C-alpha positions, 0 to 999 in steps of 0.5 A: 563832971561832963567836961571831966569826963570828956577831958580825961577820955580825950588825954588816955585816948590820945595817949593810947593811940600815940604809943600804938602808931609810934610803936606801929611805925618804928616797928615798920620801919625796922622792918621795910626802913623807910626813906626819910620822906615816908616816915615824914608823911607817917609822923604827919598822919600820926599827928593828924590821928591825934589831933582829932581825937584831941579835938574831938574830946577835949577841945569841942565840949570846952568850946561847945558846951551843952545847953539846958535843953540838952543836959535835961534830955541827959538827965531824963535819958539816965533817970527815966522816973523823970519822964518829960517833967524835967524838960516840960518844967525848963521850957515852961517856966521861960517868959512867955513860955504859958500862953493866955487861957493856960492854966498856970496853977498847972504849971506850978504843979509841974515844976513842985512835983519835978524839984520833989523828984530831983532832990535825992537823984545824983545828976553825975551817974547821969554821965556816962564813964564806960568810954573813959574807962576802956581809954584809960585801959587801952592806954595802960596796955598801949603804953605799957606795951610800948615802954617794955619794948623801949627798955628792952630794945636798948640802943636800938629803940633808941634809933627807932624812935629817933627815926620816927621823930625824923632824924635824918642821920640815924639808920636802922639798927641791925645786928651789924650798925655802920656807925660813921662813914665818909658820907658825901664828898666833892672831888676834882674830876679825875681824882681819887676817892678813899670810901670808908665805913666804921662797923659796930655789933657783928662785924663781918670779913667783906663788905659791899660798896653800892654805886649809882651813876648819875647816867642811870649805871649802876655798879658794886665793889668789894670793900675790904677790913683795914689792915691796922683796923677790922671794924674798918673797911675803906676802897679807893676809887681811881680816876674818878670821872662822873659824879654818884651816889653810893652806900656801903653794906655791911653784914645786915647794916647799911649807911644812909646813902651819899654822893660823890660829886666831881668837879672840874678843877680850875686851871690857868687858861692864859697869863699876861705878864708887864714888868715895871722897871723901877723908876731910876732906869727911865725904861717904863713899862714893857710886856713880857712873855712867859719863856723869857722872864729875865728880870731887873731886881727892883722891879715889878711884875704884874699878873693878869690871869684868865681861868677856865672858870669862874674863881674865887680866890687866887695866889701867886706862889714865889718859889725860893721865897716860901711866900704867896701873893694874893690875886684880886678878882677883876670887877664884873669878870669872874674869870680873871684875876690880877697881882703883882709881885716885886722882885728881889735880889736873891732867892727867887727862882721862879712862881706858879699861879693857884685858883680855887672856884665856890667849891674850894676846888684848888687847882692841880699840878699848876705849871711852873714860870722861871725867873732868871734875876739881874741885879743892877750891877755897881758901878765900874771904876778905874784909876787911870792916873798916876801908874804906880801903885804906890808913891812917896809924897812930902807933906804938901804934895799934891797928887793928880788922880784920874779916874774913870767910873761906868754903870749900868744906868747911871753914876751919881755920886764919887768920893774918894777915900782915904785914911791914914795909917790904921785910922778911919775912913774918910771921904771927899765928894767929887762934883759932877757936871751930870748925874744922868750919865752912864759913864764919867771921866774925870781927874781931881787933885788931891791936896795932901797938905790941905787934909785936917789934921796933915799927916806926918811923916811917915804915915801911909796914906791909903786911897782909893775911888768910890762910886755910886749908882742911882739905885734908889730901889735895891742899892745904891750900888757901890763900887771901889777902885783898886787901893793906891798907897802914898807914904809921906817921907821928907823933901830929902827922901823924895828928891832921892826918890826923884834921883833914883827914878831918874837914874832909873830912867837914864839907865833904862836910856843908855840900855836902849842906845846900847841895843840900838848901837848894836842893832846897826852894826849888825845890819853893816855887817848884813849889808857888807857880806850881801855880795858874798853871800850871793 
């Protein structure tokens, strides 16, 4: 009975104390708007008070149960008729309690008398329940008041309880509540920042932005409703140079404190450029300056970037290609990064470098570096012989072809291409003594009679010279000469053509002789007539 009463006293006492302390802390917090640290201190004190009560009335009675002597004294205190008989009977019946020479009959008589007095007694009446009943009453009153106020307060009560249980996000409930706001943000130094808040409940016409800078200087700004929604308020601060803490006041409500932190954005301090020419050019690697980036297509441009501060990552933005190439950090040098990209044949017009620091702050207003693409031009090919682009030939003819080809780096292959009438184009590769020369000048005996199948009379053979360079990266570059035409005719037609050409030549010679004779005659007349002119 004693332990049950003690446990009940502890339970109801703890319930009464906890509800009273929680109610008091909520009311004080609503009135004074305690910071989180003070609320944590109060909550710890409340737990300590309730813990003390539980320890005293529940834990200790079970851990330290009263011994027989204590129980006997409690009974004698509650039942005066026992006087000292109960404690005396208890102590005298223990081993070695009766000294030699003491009458044992008197002890037995005392015990019998005590037993006779104890038979009708209800020992539970000895345990006092007055404090137990008082704690029950306190618990009913305390829990009742707290419960009534909690139900009556609705959202206000829930917010105050959340704050009492150490919520960091829940503000003190007011008529005007700041439901959400811009919170803590991180911006680049010199950037603008938009601070906003969403009001619920009584919506005021205007609000107040309270700013406190790291230097200790304070400032206030009016914050107005947005044009689209009168429950939203915002204000943009331009060119922010220093970090600051702020809170937004709307009506009687206030947002939690938040911080705007300004950070210097990373910038490019230096870029070293190196161009790797394609291996087929034999030009190797050269350093380039940013102001003169005329680059051969097929090359690779390697960049070594030094930032103004430590950076986490970066990228090379290729303008014209809509593509990015990631930069790789240099081991042991957090402010340096490296990257490279291939130079295409078209579209690329420049690049810029973007850097991001450990705060995820991105560089801004990056410089654009222009790139001019220098293509590896195809070989220039020209036929030097024959002079005439159209010839009549027989089926067994041999056409002597003279040509020259010139490339930026080296001519690696030369072909004589031809097609008969509208047939498929075919080729004969012409052997080169040296494939590393920029220029090739040569002759080839084109044996028409050796073609398979041989072209028939009346067929038209279209032929030209094709040259390829040694570009194995973006090429090869292929250049072609003008197309020449040879028509296959009979031997009689060929002889007639030759005779006509001889006649043309003789006629041309006769014209020249006649012109010469005319000139000689005029010269003689001039010589003979010279004295008269004097």
